[in-house]
CHARMM-style PDB file with segment names, atoms N, HN, CA, C and O in Angstrom:
ATOM      1  N   MET     1      58.425   6.876-178.150  1.00  0.00      PROA
ATOM      2  CA  MET     1      59.537   6.992-179.063  1.00  0.00      PROA
ATOM      3  C   MET     1      59.068   6.523-180.440  1.00  0.00      PROA
ATOM      4  O   MET     1      58.394   5.501-180.562  1.00  0.00      PROA
ATOM      5  N   LYS     2      59.429   7.277-181.467  1.00  0.00      PROA
ATOM      6  HN  LYS     2      59.977   8.108-181.368  1.00  0.00      PROA
ATOM      7  CA  LYS     2      59.076   6.926-182.836  1.00  0.00      PROA
ATOM      8  C   LYS     2      60.342   6.534-183.587  1.00  0.00      PROA
ATOM      9  O   LYS     2      61.351   7.239-183.550  1.00  0.00      PROA
ATOM     10  N   ILE     3      60.269   5.407-184.259  1.00  0.00      PROA
ATOM     11  HN  ILE     3      59.449   4.834-184.288  1.00  0.00      PROA
ATOM     12  CA  ILE     3      61.424   4.917-185.009  1.00  0.00      PROA
ATOM     13  C   ILE     3      61.138   5.067-186.485  1.00  0.00      PROA
ATOM     14  O   ILE     3      60.098   4.627-186.975  1.00  0.00      PROA
ATOM     15  N   ASN     4      62.070   5.694-187.198  1.00  0.00      PROA
ATOM     16  HN  ASN     4      62.914   6.052-186.800  1.00  0.00      PROA
ATOM     17  CA  ASN     4      61.944   5.841-188.643  1.00  0.00      PROA
ATOM     18  C   ASN     4      62.535   4.598-189.296  1.00  0.00      PROA
ATOM     19  O   ASN     4      63.753   4.468-189.409  1.00  0.00      PROA
ATOM     20  N   CYS     5      61.659   3.680-189.729  1.00  0.00      PROA
ATOM     21  HN  CYS     5      60.669   3.786-189.637  1.00  0.00      PROA
ATOM     22  CA  CYS     5      62.125   2.402-190.282  1.00  0.00      PROA
ATOM     23  C   CYS     5      62.827   2.556-191.625  1.00  0.00      PROA
ATOM     24  O   CYS     5      63.564   1.659-192.035  1.00  0.00      PROA
ATOM     25  N   GLU     6      62.618   3.666-192.317  1.00  0.00      PROA
ATOM     26  HN  GLU     6      62.019   4.395-191.984  1.00  0.00      PROA
ATOM     27  CA  GLU     6      63.268   3.860-193.611  1.00  0.00      PROA
ATOM     28  C   GLU     6      64.759   4.123-193.471  1.00  0.00      PROA
ATOM     29  O   GLU     6      65.499   3.969-194.443  1.00  0.00      PROA
ATOM     30  N   LYS     7      65.215   4.512-192.296  1.00  0.00      PROA
ATOM     31  HN  LYS     7      64.613   4.637-191.507  1.00  0.00      PROA
ATOM     32  CA  LYS     7      66.628   4.828-192.094  1.00  0.00      PROA
ATOM     33  C   LYS     7      67.326   3.781-191.244  1.00  0.00      PROA
ATOM     34  O   LYS     7      68.262   4.092-190.508  1.00  0.00      PROA
ATOM     35  N   MET     8      66.867   2.537-191.347  1.00  0.00      PROA
ATOM     36  HN  MET     8      66.106   2.284-191.944  1.00  0.00      PROA
ATOM     37  CA  MET     8      67.496   1.444-190.602  1.00  0.00      PROA
ATOM     38  C   MET     8      68.108   0.463-191.602  1.00  0.00      PROA
ATOM     39  O   MET     8      67.572  -0.628-191.797  1.00  0.00      PROA
ATOM     40  N   PRO     9      69.226   0.836-192.242  1.00  0.00      PROA
ATOM     41  CA  PRO     9      69.814  -0.052-193.241  1.00  0.00      PROA
ATOM     42  C   PRO     9      70.439  -1.285-192.586  1.00  0.00      PROA
ATOM     43  O   PRO     9      70.914  -1.243-191.451  1.00  0.00      PROA
ATOM     44  N   ALA    10      70.419  -2.378-193.344  1.00  0.00      PROA
ATOM     45  HN  ALA    10      70.033  -2.412-194.266  1.00  0.00      PROA
ATOM     46  CA  ALA    10      71.064  -3.617-192.891  1.00  0.00      PROA
ATOM     47  C   ALA    10      71.928  -4.129-194.022  1.00  0.00      PROA
ATOM     48  O   ALA    10      71.542  -4.069-195.189  1.00  0.00      PROA
ATOM     49  N   GLU    11      73.089  -4.630-193.674  1.00  0.00      PROA
ATOM     50  HN  GLU    11      73.402  -4.679-192.726  1.00  0.00      PROA
ATOM     51  CA  GLU    11      74.000  -5.171-194.672  1.00  0.00      PROA
ATOM     52  C   GLU    11      73.999  -6.691-194.542  1.00  0.00      PROA
ATOM     53  O   GLU    11      74.306  -7.229-193.478  1.00  0.00      PROA
ATOM     54  N   ILE    12      73.651  -7.384-195.635  1.00  0.00      PROA
ATOM     55  HN  ILE    12      73.402  -6.946-196.499  1.00  0.00      PROA
ATOM     56  CA  ILE    12      73.618  -8.844-195.621  1.00  0.00      PROA
ATOM     57  C   ILE    12      74.519  -9.377-196.723  1.00  0.00      PROA
ATOM     58  O   ILE    12      74.809  -8.685-197.699  1.00  0.00      PROA
ATOM     59  N   ASN    13      74.956 -10.622-196.549  1.00  0.00      PROA
ATOM     60  HN  ASN    13      74.720 -11.184-195.756  1.00  0.00      PROA
ATOM     61  CA  ASN    13      75.824 -11.282-197.516  1.00  0.00      PROA
ATOM     62  C   ASN    13      74.956 -11.953-198.576  1.00  0.00      PROA
ATOM     63  O   ASN    13      74.274 -12.936-198.284  1.00  0.00      PROA
ATOM     64  N   LEU    14      74.972 -11.444-199.782  1.00  0.00      PROA
ATOM     65  HN  LEU    14      75.525 -10.646-200.020  1.00  0.00      PROA
ATOM     66  CA  LEU    14      74.171 -12.010-200.861  1.00  0.00      PROA
ATOM     67  C   LEU    14      74.834 -13.213-201.510  1.00  0.00      PROA
ATOM     68  O   LEU    14      74.234 -13.844-202.381  1.00  0.00      PROA
ATOM     69  N   MET    15      76.043 -13.546-201.114  1.00  0.00      PROA
ATOM     70  HN  MET    15      76.530 -13.035-200.406  1.00  0.00      PROA
ATOM     71  CA  MET    15      76.752 -14.685-201.689  1.00  0.00      PROA
ATOM     72  C   MET    15      76.459 -15.984-200.939  1.00  0.00      PROA
ATOM     73  O   MET    15      76.876 -17.052-201.386  1.00  0.00      PROA
ATOM     74  N   SER    16      75.762 -15.917-199.826  1.00  0.00      PROA
ATOM     75  HN  SER    16      75.423 -15.050-199.463  1.00  0.00      PROA
ATOM     76  CA  SER    16      75.438 -17.110-199.043  1.00  0.00      PROA
ATOM     77  C   SER    16      74.104 -17.683-199.501  1.00  0.00      PROA
ATOM     78  O   SER    16      73.063 -17.042-199.353  1.00  0.00      PROA
ATOM     79  N   ASN    17      74.137 -18.898-200.061  1.00  0.00      PROA
ATOM     80  HN  ASN    17      74.983 -19.418-200.181  1.00  0.00      PROA
ATOM     81  CA  ASN    17      72.914 -19.564-200.501  1.00  0.00      PROA
ATOM     82  C   ASN    17      72.264 -20.369-199.383  1.00  0.00      PROA
ATOM     83  O   ASN    17      71.189 -20.932-199.588  1.00  0.00      PROA
ATOM     84  N   LYS    18      72.877 -20.439-198.220  1.00  0.00      PROA
ATOM     85  HN  LYS    18      73.750 -19.981-198.053  1.00  0.00      PROA
ATOM     86  CA  LYS    18      72.377 -21.261-197.121  1.00  0.00      PROA
ATOM     87  C   LYS    18      71.647 -20.446-196.063  1.00  0.00      PROA
ATOM     88  O   LYS    18      71.249 -20.998-195.037  1.00  0.00      PROA
ATOM     89  N   THR    19      71.462 -19.155-196.283  1.00  0.00      PROA
ATOM     90  HN  THR    19      71.785 -18.707-197.116  1.00  0.00      PROA
ATOM     91  CA  THR    19      70.805 -18.313-195.296  1.00  0.00      PROA
ATOM     92  C   THR    19      69.627 -17.579-195.923  1.00  0.00      PROA
ATOM     93  O   THR    19      69.735 -16.994-197.001  1.00  0.00      PROA
ATOM     94  N   MET    20      68.492 -17.629-195.215  1.00  0.00      PROA
ATOM     95  HN  MET    20      68.405 -18.104-194.339  1.00  0.00      PROA
ATOM     96  CA  MET    20      67.301 -16.892-195.622  1.00  0.00      PROA
ATOM     97  C   MET    20      67.053 -15.832-194.546  1.00  0.00      PROA
ATOM     98  O   MET    20      67.216 -16.097-193.355  1.00  0.00      PROA
ATOM     99  N   TYR    21      66.661 -14.642-194.972  1.00  0.00      PROA
ATOM    100  HN  TYR    21      66.528 -14.427-195.940  1.00  0.00      PROA
ATOM    101  CA  TYR    21      66.432 -13.561-194.031  1.00  0.00      PROA
ATOM    102  C   TYR    21      64.951 -13.217-194.001  1.00  0.00      PROA
ATOM    103  O   TYR    21      64.292 -13.147-195.039  1.00  0.00      PROA
ATOM    104  N   VAL    22      64.435 -13.001-192.786  1.00  0.00      PROA
ATOM    105  HN  VAL    22      64.970 -13.057-191.943  1.00  0.00      PROA
ATOM    106  CA  VAL    22      63.048 -12.608-192.579  1.00  0.00      PROA
ATOM    107  C   VAL    22      63.060 -11.298-191.806  1.00  0.00      PROA
ATOM    108  O   VAL    22      63.813 -11.144-190.844  1.00  0.00      PROA
ATOM    109  N   VAL    23      62.226 -10.355-192.228  1.00  0.00      PROA
ATOM    110  HN  VAL    23      61.615 -10.479-193.009  1.00  0.00      PROA
ATOM    111  CA  VAL    23      62.094  -9.093-191.502  1.00  0.00      PROA
ATOM    112  C   VAL    23      60.802  -9.157-190.707  1.00  0.00      PROA
ATOM    113  O   VAL    23      59.725  -9.344-191.274  1.00  0.00      PROA
ATOM    114  N   LYS    24      60.907  -9.001-189.389  1.00  0.00      PROA
ATOM    115  HN  LYS    24      61.782  -8.849-188.928  1.00  0.00      PROA
ATOM    116  CA  LYS    24      59.736  -9.020-188.517  1.00  0.00      PROA
ATOM    117  C   LYS    24      59.840  -7.861-187.531  1.00  0.00      PROA
ATOM    118  O   LYS    24      60.792  -7.777-186.754  1.00  0.00      PROA
ATOM    119  N   ASP    25      58.871  -6.987-187.571  1.00  0.00      PROA
ATOM    120  HN  ASP    25      58.098  -7.056-188.201  1.00  0.00      PROA
ATOM    121  CA  ASP    25      58.816  -5.821-186.678  1.00  0.00      PROA
ATOM    122  C   ASP    25      60.108  -5.012-186.711  1.00  0.00      PROA
ATOM    123  O   ASP    25      60.592  -4.559-185.673  1.00  0.00      PROA
ATOM    124  N   GLY    26      60.664  -4.832-187.909  1.00  0.00      PROA
ATOM    125  HN  GLY    26      60.271  -5.200-188.752  1.00  0.00      PROA
ATOM    126  CA  GLY    26      61.862  -4.021-188.066  1.00  0.00      PROA
ATOM    127  C   GLY    26      63.159  -4.746-187.735  1.00  0.00      PROA
ATOM    128  O   GLY    26      64.231  -4.147-187.825  1.00  0.00      PROA
ATOM    129  N   GLN    27      63.091  -6.001-187.360  1.00  0.00      PROA
ATOM    130  HN  GLN    27      62.221  -6.487-187.287  1.00  0.00      PROA
ATOM    131  CA  GLN    27      64.289  -6.778-187.028  1.00  0.00      PROA
ATOM    132  C   GLN    27      64.592  -7.743-188.166  1.00  0.00      PROA
ATOM    133  O   GLN    27      63.682  -8.371-188.706  1.00  0.00      PROA
ATOM    134  N   LEU    28      65.855  -7.863-188.529  1.00  0.00      PROA
ATOM    135  HN  LEU    28      66.595  -7.353-188.090  1.00  0.00      PROA
ATOM    136  CA  LEU    28      66.299  -8.787-189.558  1.00  0.00      PROA
ATOM    137  C   LEU    28      66.708 -10.096-188.873  1.00  0.00      PROA
ATOM    138  O   LEU    28      67.631 -10.119-188.059  1.00  0.00      PROA
ATOM    139  N   ILE    29      66.003 -11.192-189.217  1.00  0.00      PROA
ATOM    140  HN  ILE    29      65.253 -11.174-189.878  1.00  0.00      PROA
ATOM    141  CA  ILE    29      66.226 -12.474-188.565  1.00  0.00      PROA
ATOM    142  C   ILE    29      66.829 -13.445-189.577  1.00  0.00      PROA
ATOM    143  O   ILE    29      66.160 -13.800-190.547  1.00  0.00      PROA
ATOM    144  N   PRO    30      68.087 -13.889-189.380  1.00  0.00      PROA
ATOM    145  CA  PRO    30      68.683 -14.874-190.292  1.00  0.00      PROA
ATOM    146  C   PRO    30      68.195 -16.278-189.948  1.00  0.00      PROA
ATOM    147  O   PRO    30      67.997 -16.599-188.776  1.00  0.00      PROA
ATOM    148  N   HSD    31      68.002 -17.107-190.958  1.00  0.00      PROA
ATOM    149  HN  HSD    31      68.162 -16.846-191.910  1.00  0.00      PROA
ATOM    150  CA  HSD    31      67.585 -18.498-190.761  1.00  0.00      PROA
ATOM    151  C   HSD    31      68.445 -19.381-191.652  1.00  0.00      PROA
ATOM    152  O   HSD    31      68.439 -19.234-192.874  1.00  0.00      PROA
ATOM    153  N   GLU    32      69.189 -20.304-191.031  1.00  0.00      PROA
ATOM    154  HN  GLU    32      69.194 -20.423-190.038  1.00  0.00      PROA
ATOM    155  CA  GLU    32      70.048 -21.214-191.782  1.00  0.00      PROA
ATOM    156  C   GLU    32      69.189 -22.290-192.442  1.00  0.00      PROA
ATOM    157  O   GLU    32      68.381 -22.935-191.773  1.00  0.00      PROA
ATOM    158  N   LEU    33      69.356 -22.482-193.728  1.00  0.00      PROA
ATOM    159  HN  LEU    33      70.012 -21.957-194.270  1.00  0.00      PROA
ATOM    160  CA  LEU    33      68.588 -23.471-194.468  1.00  0.00      PROA
ATOM    161  C   LEU    33      69.247 -24.844-194.374  1.00  0.00      PROA
ATOM    162  O   LEU    33      70.473 -24.945-194.360  1.00  0.00      PROA
ATOM    163  N   PRO    34      68.428 -25.915-194.310  1.00  0.00      PROA
ATOM    164  CA  PRO    34      69.002 -27.268-194.242  1.00  0.00      PROA
ATOM    165  C   PRO    34      69.573 -27.679-195.589  1.00  0.00      PROA
ATOM    166  O   PRO    34      69.243 -27.089-196.618  1.00  0.00      PROA
ATOM    167  N   ASP    35      70.443 -28.707-195.579  1.00  0.00      PROA
ATOM    168  HN  ASP    35      70.711 -29.186-194.743  1.00  0.00      PROA
ATOM    169  CA  ASP    35      71.004 -29.229-196.827  1.00  0.00      PROA
ATOM    170  C   ASP    35      69.899 -29.804-197.703  1.00  0.00      PROA
ATOM    171  O   ASP    35      69.875 -29.577-198.913  1.00  0.00      PROA
ATOM    172  N   TYR    36      68.985 -30.548-197.088  1.00  0.00      PROA
ATOM    173  HN  TYR    36      69.004 -30.731-196.105  1.00  0.00      PROA
ATOM    174  CA  TYR    36      67.840 -31.115-197.791  1.00  0.00      PROA
ATOM    175  C   TYR    36      66.617 -30.902-196.910  1.00  0.00      PROA
ATOM    176  O   TYR    36      66.727 -30.906-195.684  1.00  0.00      PROA
ATOM    177  N   GLY    37      65.474 -30.721-197.513  1.00  0.00      PROA
ATOM    178  HN  GLY    37      65.384 -30.718-198.509  1.00  0.00      PROA
ATOM    179  CA  GLY    37      64.249 -30.555-196.746  1.00  0.00      PROA
ATOM    180  C   GLY    37      63.482 -29.343-197.219  1.00  0.00      PROA
ATOM    181  O   GLY    37      63.684 -28.851-198.329  1.00  0.00      PROA
ATOM    182  N   GLU    38      62.606 -28.873-196.368  1.00  0.00      PROA
ATOM    183  HN  GLU    38      62.441 -29.272-195.466  1.00  0.00      PROA
ATOM    184  CA  GLU    38      61.780 -27.723-196.727  1.00  0.00      PROA
ATOM    185  C   GLU    38      61.632 -26.803-195.532  1.00  0.00      PROA
ATOM    186  O   GLU    38      61.670 -27.238-194.381  1.00  0.00      PROA
ATOM    187  N   THR    39      61.462 -25.521-195.826  1.00  0.00      PROA
ATOM    188  HN  THR    39      61.431 -25.168-196.761  1.00  0.00      PROA
ATOM    189  CA  THR    39      61.211 -24.511-194.804  1.00  0.00      PROA
ATOM    190  C   THR    39      59.902 -23.824-195.162  1.00  0.00      PROA
ATOM    191  O   THR    39      59.749 -23.303-196.266  1.00  0.00      PROA
ATOM    192  N   VAL    40      58.955 -23.825-194.221  1.00  0.00      PROA
ATOM    193  HN  VAL    40      59.080 -24.248-193.324  1.00  0.00      PROA
ATOM    194  CA  VAL    40      57.641 -23.230-194.433  1.00  0.00      PROA
ATOM    195  C   VAL    40      57.539 -21.986-193.560  1.00  0.00      PROA
ATOM    196  O   VAL    40      57.909 -22.012-192.387  1.00  0.00      PROA
ATOM    197  N   ILE    41      57.033 -20.892-194.139  1.00  0.00      PROA
ATOM    198  HN  ILE    41      56.733 -20.871-195.093  1.00  0.00      PROA
ATOM    199  CA  ILE    41      56.840 -19.647-193.402  1.00  0.00      PROA
ATOM    200  C   ILE    41      55.373 -19.563-192.999  1.00  0.00      PROA
ATOM    201  O   ILE    41      54.491 -19.542-193.858  1.00  0.00      PROA
ATOM    202  N   ILE    42      55.108 -19.515-191.686  1.00  0.00      PROA
ATOM    203  HN  ILE    42      55.824 -19.533-190.989  1.00  0.00      PROA
ATOM    204  CA  ILE    42      53.760 -19.430-191.153  1.00  0.00      PROA
ATOM    205  C   ILE    42      53.489 -17.968-190.789  1.00  0.00      PROA
ATOM    206  O   ILE    42      54.259 -17.343-190.059  1.00  0.00      PROA
ATOM    207  N   THR    43      52.376 -17.436-191.313  1.00  0.00      PROA
ATOM    208  HN  THR    43      51.750 -17.944-191.906  1.00  0.00      PROA
ATOM    209  CA  THR    43      52.028 -16.045-191.021  1.00  0.00      PROA
ATOM    210  C   THR    43      50.728 -15.984-190.227  1.00  0.00      PROA
ATOM    211  O   THR    43      49.867 -16.855-190.350  1.00  0.00      PROA
ATOM    212  N   MET    44      50.600 -14.942-189.413  1.00  0.00      PROA
ATOM    213  HN  MET    44      51.299 -14.234-189.313  1.00  0.00      PROA
ATOM    214  CA  MET    44      49.372 -14.652-188.677  1.00  0.00      PROA
ATOM    215  C   MET    44      49.153 -13.153-188.737  1.00  0.00      PROA
ATOM    216  O   MET    44      50.029 -12.376-188.359  1.00  0.00      PROA
ATOM    217  N   GLY    45      48.000 -12.753-189.207  1.00  0.00      PROA
ATOM    218  HN  GLY    45      47.289 -13.385-189.515  1.00  0.00      PROA
ATOM    219  CA  GLY    45      47.697 -11.322-189.294  1.00  0.00      PROA
ATOM    220  C   GLY    45      48.574 -10.598-190.290  1.00  0.00      PROA
ATOM    221  O   GLY    45      48.820  -9.401-190.143  1.00  0.00      PROA
ATOM    222  N   GLY    46      49.053 -11.308-191.309  1.00  0.00      PROA
ATOM    223  HN  GLY    46      48.854 -12.280-191.429  1.00  0.00      PROA
ATOM    224  CA  GLY    46      49.893 -10.679-192.318  1.00  0.00      PROA
ATOM    225  C   GLY    46      51.343 -10.523-191.925  1.00  0.00      PROA
ATOM    226  O   GLY    46      52.127  -9.947-192.679  1.00  0.00      PROA
ATOM    227  N   LYS    47      51.722 -11.029-190.751  1.00  0.00      PROA
ATOM    228  HN  LYS    47      51.085 -11.497-190.139  1.00  0.00      PROA
ATOM    229  CA  LYS    47      53.108 -10.956-190.291  1.00  0.00      PROA
ATOM    230  C   LYS    47      53.660 -12.360-190.109  1.00  0.00      PROA
ATOM    231  O   LYS    47      52.910 -13.304-189.861  1.00  0.00      PROA
ATOM    232  N   VAL    48      54.977 -12.492-190.233  1.00  0.00      PROA
ATOM    233  HN  VAL    48      55.587 -11.725-190.435  1.00  0.00      PROA
ATOM    234  CA  VAL    48      55.630 -13.783-190.027  1.00  0.00      PROA
ATOM    235  C   VAL    48      55.480 -14.182-188.560  1.00  0.00      PROA
ATOM    236  O   VAL    48      55.826 -13.414-187.662  1.00  0.00      PROA
ATOM    237  N   ASP    49      54.961 -15.390-188.324  1.00  0.00      PROA
ATOM    238  HN  ASP    49      54.680 -16.014-189.054  1.00  0.00      PROA
ATOM    239  CA  ASP    49      54.795 -15.895-186.966  1.00  0.00      PROA
ATOM    240  C   ASP    49      55.923 -16.847-186.603  1.00  0.00      PROA
ATOM    241  O   ASP    49      56.518 -16.741-185.530  1.00  0.00      PROA
ATOM    242  N   ARG    50      56.218 -17.799-187.527  1.00  0.00      PROA
ATOM    243  HN  ARG    50      55.735 -17.885-188.398  1.00  0.00      PROA
ATOM    244  CA  ARG    50      57.268 -18.764-187.243  1.00  0.00      PROA
ATOM    245  C   ARG    50      57.728 -19.429-188.535  1.00  0.00      PROA
ATOM    246  O   ARG    50      57.068 -19.342-189.570  1.00  0.00      PROA
ATOM    247  N   LEU    51      58.867 -20.089-188.448  1.00  0.00      PROA
ATOM    248  HN  LEU    51      59.403 -20.160-187.607  1.00  0.00      PROA
ATOM    249  CA  LEU    51      59.415 -20.865-189.558  1.00  0.00      PROA
ATOM    250  C   LEU    51      59.446 -22.322-189.127  1.00  0.00      PROA
ATOM    251  O   LEU    51      59.909 -22.641-188.032  1.00  0.00      PROA
ATOM    252  N   GLU    52      58.953 -23.204-189.985  1.00  0.00      PROA
ATOM    253  HN  GLU    52      58.577 -22.945-190.874  1.00  0.00      PROA
ATOM    254  CA  GLU    52      58.984 -24.633-189.694  1.00  0.00      PROA
ATOM    255  C   GLU    52      59.892 -25.301-190.716  1.00  0.00      PROA
ATOM    256  O   GLU    52      59.669 -25.191-191.921  1.00  0.00      PROA
ATOM    257  N   THR    53      60.914 -25.992-190.230  1.00  0.00      PROA
ATOM    258  HN  THR    53      61.096 -26.081-189.250  1.00  0.00      PROA
ATOM    259  CA  THR    53      61.873 -26.662-191.102  1.00  0.00      PROA
ATOM    260  C   THR    53      61.757 -28.165-190.910  1.00  0.00      PROA
ATOM    261  O   THR    53      61.794 -28.669-189.787  1.00  0.00      PROA
ATOM    262  N   LYS    54      61.617 -28.874-192.029  1.00  0.00      PROA
ATOM    263  HN  LYS    54      61.587 -28.465-192.941  1.00  0.00      PROA
ATOM    264  CA  LYS    54      61.591 -30.334-192.015  1.00  0.00      PROA
ATOM    265  C   LYS    54      62.792 -30.808-192.812  1.00  0.00      PROA
ATOM    266  O   LYS    54      62.930 -30.490-193.993  1.00  0.00      PROA
ATOM    267  N   GLN    55      63.653 -31.565-192.167  1.00  0.00      PROA
ATOM    268  HN  GLN    55      63.540 -31.823-191.207  1.00  0.00      PROA
ATOM    269  CA  GLN    55      64.822 -32.088-192.853  1.00  0.00      PROA
ATOM    270  C   GLN    55      64.512 -33.473-193.399  1.00  0.00      PROA
ATOM    271  O   GLN    55      64.002 -34.341-192.690  1.00  0.00      PROA
ATOM    272  N   LYS    56      64.824 -33.655-194.646  1.00  0.00      PROA
ATOM    273  HN  LYS    56      65.238 -32.950-195.221  1.00  0.00      PROA
ATOM    274  CA  LYS    56      64.625 -34.931-195.319  1.00  0.00      PROA
ATOM    275  C   LYS    56      65.927 -35.311-195.994  1.00  0.00      PROA
ATOM    276  O   LYS    56      66.190 -34.907-197.127  1.00  0.00      PROA
ATOM    277  N   PRO    57      66.754 -36.100-195.286  1.00  0.00      PROA
ATOM    278  CA  PRO    57      68.053 -36.445-195.862  1.00  0.00      PROA
ATOM    279  C   PRO    57      67.925 -37.259-197.137  1.00  0.00      PROA
ATOM    280  O   PRO    57      67.086 -38.155-197.234  1.00  0.00      PROA
ATOM    281  N   LYS    58      68.748 -36.945-198.096  1.00  0.00      PROA
ATOM    282  HN  LYS    58      69.430 -36.217-198.017  1.00  0.00      PROA
ATOM    283  CA  LYS    58      68.770 -37.653-199.374  1.00  0.00      PROA
ATOM    284  C   LYS    58      69.536 -38.965-199.209  1.00  0.00      PROA
ATOM    285  O   LYS    58      70.623 -38.993-198.632  1.00  0.00      PROA
ATOM    286  N   VAL    59      68.969 -40.025-199.712  1.00  0.00      PROA
ATOM    287  HN  VAL    59      68.086 -40.002-200.181  1.00  0.00      PROA
ATOM    288  CA  VAL    59      69.594 -41.351-199.585  1.00  0.00      PROA
ATOM    289  C   VAL    59      70.277 -41.715-200.890  1.00  0.00      PROA
ATOM    290  OT1 VAL    59      70.866 -42.791-200.999  1.00  0.00      PROA
TER     291      VAL     59
END
């Protein structure tokens, strides 16, 4: 089966500042961002492998 990736539209909410979207193998993956901290995108072979989130609460 051949999938035409150009005709796979996705509708996302651009008003949400707390969500980051990653496209992996034609799938749209939402990732909720922490209030404080950092999110690192790890790639392997030019593709997204995983997301690492470290939360650092503000004191």
